[in-house]
C-alpha positions in Angstrom: 6.2 90.0 97.4 3.2 91.4 99.1 0.5 92.9 97.1 -2.6 94.7 98.0 -5.9 94.8 96.1 -9.1 96.9 96.0 -12.4 96.2 94.3 -14.9 99.3 94.6 -18.4 99.3 94.3 -20.9 102.3 94.8 -21.6 100.7 98.4 -18.2 99.4 99.7 -14.6 98.6 98.8 -13.4 95.3 99.3 -10.0 94.7 99.7 -7.3 92.0 99.9 -3.5 91.5 100.8 -1.7 88.7 99.3 1.8 87.1 99.5 3.4 85.8 96.3 6.5 84.0 95.6 7.7 81.8 92.8 6.0 78.7 94.5 2.8 80.1 96.4 0.1 82.5 96.8 -1.3 83.3 100.1 -4.2 85.3 101.0 -3.0 87.2 104.2 -6.1 89.2 105.0 -9.0 90.2 103.5 -11.7 93.1 104.4 -13.9 95.7 103.2 -14.3 99.7 103.6 -17.8 100.7 104.2 -18.0 104.5 103.7 -20.0 106.2 106.0 -23.5 107.5 105.2 -23.3 111.1 104.8 -24.8 113.8 102.8 -21.4 115.6 102.3 -19.3 113.9 99.7 -16.1 115.2 101.1 -16.7 113.7 104.4 -17.3 110.1 102.6 -13.9 110.5 100.4 -12.1 111.7 103.8 -13.1 108.6 105.5 -12.1 106.4 102.6 -8.7 108.3 102.6 -8.1 107.7 105.9 -9.2 103.9 105.9 -6.9 103.3 103.0 -3.8 104.7 104.4 -4.4 102.8 107.7 -4.2 99.7 105.6 -1.0 100.7 104.0 0.5 101.5 107.2 -0.7 98.1 108.8 0.4 95.9 105.7 3.0 97.8 104.1 2.5 96.3 100.6 5.0 96.3 97.8 2.5 97.3 95.5 -1.3 98.3 95.0 -3.8 97.2 92.5 -7.1 99.0 92.1 -10.0 97.9 90.0 -10.5 101.0 87.7 -14.2 100.9 86.7 -14.3 104.6 85.6 -14.5 103.7 81.6 -16.8 100.6 81.8 -20.1 100.5 80.4 -22.6 103.0 82.4 -19.8 104.9 83.9 -22.2 107.8 83.4 -24.6 106.6 86.0 -24.8 107.7 89.6 -23.5 104.5 91.3 -20.7 104.1 89.1 -19.8 107.9 89.2 -19.5 107.3 93.0 -17.3 104.0 92.7 -15.0 106.1 90.1 -14.7 108.7 93.0 -13.7 105.9 95.6 -11.1 104.7 93.2 -9.6 108.1 92.7 -9.5 108.5 96.5 -7.5 105.2 96.9 -5.1 106.1 94.2 -4.5 109.1 96.4 -4.3 107.6 99.6 -1.8 104.8 98.5 0.5 106.5 96.1 1.1 110.2 97.6 2.0 109.4 101.1 3.6 105.9 100.8 5.0 106.0 97.4 3.8 102.4 96.5 3.5 101.7 92.8 -0.4 101.7 92.2 -1.8 99.9 89.1 -5.3 100.9 87.9 -6.9 98.8 85.0 -10.1 98.0 83.6 -10.4 94.4 84.1 -13.5 92.1 83.5 -14.7 89.3 85.5 -13.5 86.8 83.2 -10.1 88.3 83.4 -9.9 87.9 87.1 -11.3 84.5 86.9 -8.5 83.7 84.7 -5.8 84.9 86.6 -7.0 83.3 89.9 -7.4 79.9 88.1 -3.8 80.3 87.1 -2.7 79.3 90.7 -4.3 75.9 91.4 -2.5 75.4 94.9 -5.1 73.6 97.0 -4.8 75.8 99.9 -5.1 79.0 97.9 -8.3 77.8 96.2 -9.7 76.8 99.7 -8.8 80.2 100.9 -10.4 81.7 98.0 -13.7 80.0 98.3 -14.0 81.5 101.8 -14.1 85.0 100.6 -17.1 87.4 99.1 -17.2 88.1 95.5 -16.0 91.6 95.7 -13.0 90.3 98.0 -12.2 87.7 95.1 -12.0 90.5 92.7 -9.6 92.2 95.1 -7.3 89.2 95.4 -7.4 89.0 91.5 -6.6 92.6 91.3 -3.5 92.1 93.8 -2.4 89.0 91.9 -2.2 91.4 88.5 -0.5 94.0 90.3 2.1 91.4 91.4 2.4 90.1 88.0 3.6 93.3 86.6 
């Protein structure tokens, strides 16, 4: 099964594509979407939508997990409102044209770390040690989606 995970902040969107079967988890690829700096919000959201669609076309995941942040503490602040808009745009880009199941949940860091630690495979843990914190979150979100 191929699963895709997104983790949003107010400045960038980290993503990871994983492959998971009964015996092994592999990080196939990871990266980030850096929204353009633009005064018009519509231009930023359109760019995110386009980038997410391109990722779905390239990787063709079976399902997608998105770290939902809209209800976390401080969600009324501008950076979290921005990240919440990014999240909504990703859900639209992944689900509507591609009909991929999209899982969006509020997940705390401890939960993501707990999920990642369930897979002690040495190759997986080595690959995980080479990714950024936000990309690690994206891997964890992809695993959570794959476990549903």
